C-alpha positions, 0 to 999 in steps of 0.5 A: 509045253506049247508056244504060240506066236502071232506073226504079222506083215503088211496085212497078212497074219498067222498064229503058229503053235509049236509043241516044244515036246516034239520040237525040242530046243536042239531040234529048233536050233537045227531047223533055224541053223539050216538057213543062211539067215539063221543068226540074223533071224535069231537076233531079230527074235531076241534069242528065242529059238522058237520065235526064230523058227516061227519067223522062218516058217511064216512066209512059206505057210502063208504062200501055201495058203494063198495058193489054196492049201488048207492049214494041215496041207500047208504044214505038210507042204512045209515039212517036205522042205529042207530044214522043216521036217519036224513040223509034220509030226505035230510039232507045228500047227496053224492056229489062225491066219488072215489073208485079205481078199483082193479085188480089182479096185485094190490095185493101183495101176500104171501103164509102162511104156514098151521099149 
């Protein structure tokens, strides 16, 4: 069985698919449990362990893609990090994402006095 989650934050969004045959509930619990924020993340996910690991992975995956990696490259990079090894075996994939482009007129600028 596969589960999909849409995650959105400040104009950035990502849809992740998790294969529950590869990332079993036990493995997902181990993945989430690796992080010091595990309990808070699981609480924010209403006890859904798969949603919790999607939350844990989303920021890292978006950062990889902002830095020019492909979807598959981002998953591979994530799987090299402690706590996310099961992602490399097809357990998680990026279905879609949206990273808005930024140009010079998208920024508010304020000069800061140098001390």
